[in-house]
N, C-alpha and C positions, 0 to 999 in steps of 0.2 A: 747437708744443712747449709753450706755456703751458697749453693744454688738457690735455696729457698730464701735466704736473707738478701740476696742481691737485688731482686725487684723491690723489696721493702725499703732498703737503704736508698735505692735510686729515687723512689717516690718521696721519701723524706727529704732528700737533697733538693729535689725540684720544689717542694713546698717551702723549704728554708730559703731557697734562692728567690722565689716569688715574694716571700715576706720581706726579704732584704731589699728587693727592688721597690716594693710599695713604700717601705719606710724611707728609702732614699728620695723617691719622688715626692712624698709628702713634705720632707724636709726642704727639698729644693723649691717647693711651691712658695715658700716664704719670701724668696728672693726673685720671683718670676714676674712681678708686676711691671717692672721697667721694660724688659724685652717685649712683653705683650703689648704695651702701649706703643712702643716704637713700631710695631708691625702695622699699625693703622695707616701709616703713610706708604705702605708697600702692598696695597690690595691688588689682587689679580682675580677678578670675578670670572668664573668659568661656567658657561651655560652648557647643558648637556642635551642639546637637541630640542625638538618641539614637545617636550613633556609639559603636562599641566602644572606640575609643581616640582621645582628643582632646587638643589643646593648650590650656592655660589661660595666656594671655600676661600679662605684666606690663610696663607701659611707664612711661617717665619723661616729665615735662613738657619741652617744648622749651626750649632756652636760646639766647640771641643768638649768632650765628655771625660771627666776624670775618674769615672767608676772603674773598678778592677775589670780588665777585659774578659777574664775567664768567667767571673760571676755574671757579668753582663751578657755574655754569650749564652750561658746556661739559662739565664732568666728569659732571654728572647726565645730560646729553644722551647722552654716550658710553655710560653704563651702560644707559639706556633703549634705545639702539640694539642693545646686546648682548642685552638681554632679548627684543627683537623678533626678532633673528637666530635665537635658540634657541627661539622660542615653540612651534614644532611638535614639538620634541624633549624638552622638559622640562615640568614643571608649576609653574614659578616664578611664573606669572601668579596662581596661588592664593595664594602668599606675598604678592605685591604687593597683592592685593585685601584680604587679612585684616590686613595691617599698615599700611594707609593709605600705600602706596607706599614702604615702607622695606625695603631689603635687610638682613635680620637674620641674623647668624651670629656664631660665636666669632671674636674678632680673631686675626690671625696671631700665632703663638707661637714663631716661629723654631725649629721642630722639637720644642718641648716638648709632651709629651702632655697631654691633658685628664685630670685626676685624678678617679677614680671610687671612691666608697665604696659597697660593697654591704652593706646592713644586713640580716644574716641573722636569721631567726626572727621573733618578735613577732606572728605570725598563726597561727591554728589551721590545721593541715594543712601547714604549711611543712616542707620536707625539704631537706637540704643540697644535693641534686642541682640544685635550682632556681637556686642561685647559679651553677652551671655553665651553665645555659641563658642567663643574662644575659651571662656571659663569651663564650658563642658569639655572641650578638647583637652585642656590642661588636666581636668579631673580624671579623664579616661586613662591618661598615662600615669597619673599619680596613684590611681587605684589598681594599676596592673602589677604592682609589687616589684618594680624594677629598682627601687631605692632612690627614686627622684621625687621630690616634692616641690610645690610652687607656692609662693606668697605674692599677692598683688601689692605693688607700691605705686606712689604717685610722683616720685622724683626720678627723672631720667638718669641722673648721675648715680643713683643707687641701684639701677636696674641691671640685671644680667641679661634679660631677654626683653626686647621691645617689640610690641605688636602694633602695626599700623595698617590702615586701609588706603587703597588707591582706587581710582576709577576703573582702570583696566591696564593690562600690559600690551606692549606693542607686538609681542609674539604670542604664540598659542600656549598660554599658561594662565593659571588662576592664582598661583601663589609662588613665593620665592623666599628662601631663608639664606641669609648671609651670615657665615660663621667666622669668628676670629679664634685661632688657636695658636699655641706656642710650639716651640721646637720639640717639646716632649709630648705633644699630642693632647695637651690639656686645653679644652675649650674655655675661652675667656669672655666671649660675648656673642649674642645671637640677635639678629633683627629679622622679624617675620613681616613680609608684605603680603596682604591679602587683597585680591581684586573683587570689586562689587559687580563687575560686568565682564562678560567674555570679550575677547578681542573684537568680535563683530558688534559688540554693543548691547547684547542681550543681558538682562539682569539675571544674576545667579540666584537660584532658589536657596532657602535656608538649609535644606539637606545637603546641597552642593557646597555651600559655604562651610558647613560643619565638617564635611569630609575633607576639604582642603585644609581647614584649621587643624584637624587631627593629624593629617599628613605632615604639615609644616612643623607642628610641635614635635613630631618624631625626628625631623631633621634637626630641630633646635637642640635636642638632647644628644645628637650625634649619630643618629641612624642613617644608613644609606638607602638607596632604592632597592626594592625587591623585584625579581623577575616574575613573581607569581601574582596574577591579577586578583587573587583572593586576599592578598595582604593589603593593609591600608597604606603601606609604603610603596606599592606599585606606582610607577611614574604617573600614569593617568588614573589616579585613584578613583574607585567606584564605590567605596564604602567608608563609613565613619566608624565601623566596628573593628577593634583590634583582633587580629587572628591569633591563633596559638603561636605561629611563627613570629609575628610581630612582638608578642610578649617575651618569647624565649630569646629572641635576638637581643632585645634590650636588656634582659636579665643577664645574659652571658657577657654582653658588652661591659656592664658595670661590675662584673666579677673580675675582669681583666685589668691590669695596670695600663694606663695610657702610655704611649710611646712606640718607637719603632720595633718591629718584630724581625727586621733583618739582622743577620749575624754581623760580626765586625768586618767581614770581607765584603759586605754590601749585598749579600744574597738573600 
């Protein structure tokens, strides 16, 4: 009987620890606005090679954590086990690699949508229909059932995500997303830049613009690149349709609490 109860008790403990961690992170978010704002002066954009669409992350320095070490270690272990469980079905391993073992996403918002400002014009060749392509991209992620919704706003101060167009990039890419997140892995702001022309000056077609917009929106909600060319999050994206792996990766990401998955020894 004891052997039968042990796995059950272990599972209940991990669930309790995860619930405790999520509660603590939600509570801590009330006091996180000042550190997140301070990070804006410490940006360190990272380009990842000649990809068409890349993320340029922004991180904050770590701060002392007062949580109970034993509970924190168990919580991180539980998250690592979840990542291992879904390793073959998602590309979250790419996120863990590029963020130094940090689960990075927008914090839970109790149903409140992410506010998006679409800055129209300001680039040669821009047409109003292009804003519609961005709205399509937002809608595809919203309809994927990942728990993220969007609402368009007109005020930049109120925006969580800002989308703007440029003529072209100096290197071989058609889009870029700059993220700001805090030391607990909670994304605070995203800026999406979309090019209207290739680096060589050729105008991008509407299907190409839509593909890049869907890809960059994925980055804006926290997704990393995928190594599978069938996924919309493949670096040189060739599709605007979300794959099953795209959807599953986003769903799993938003089931995990943001933050480091290293144990207290740094492993």
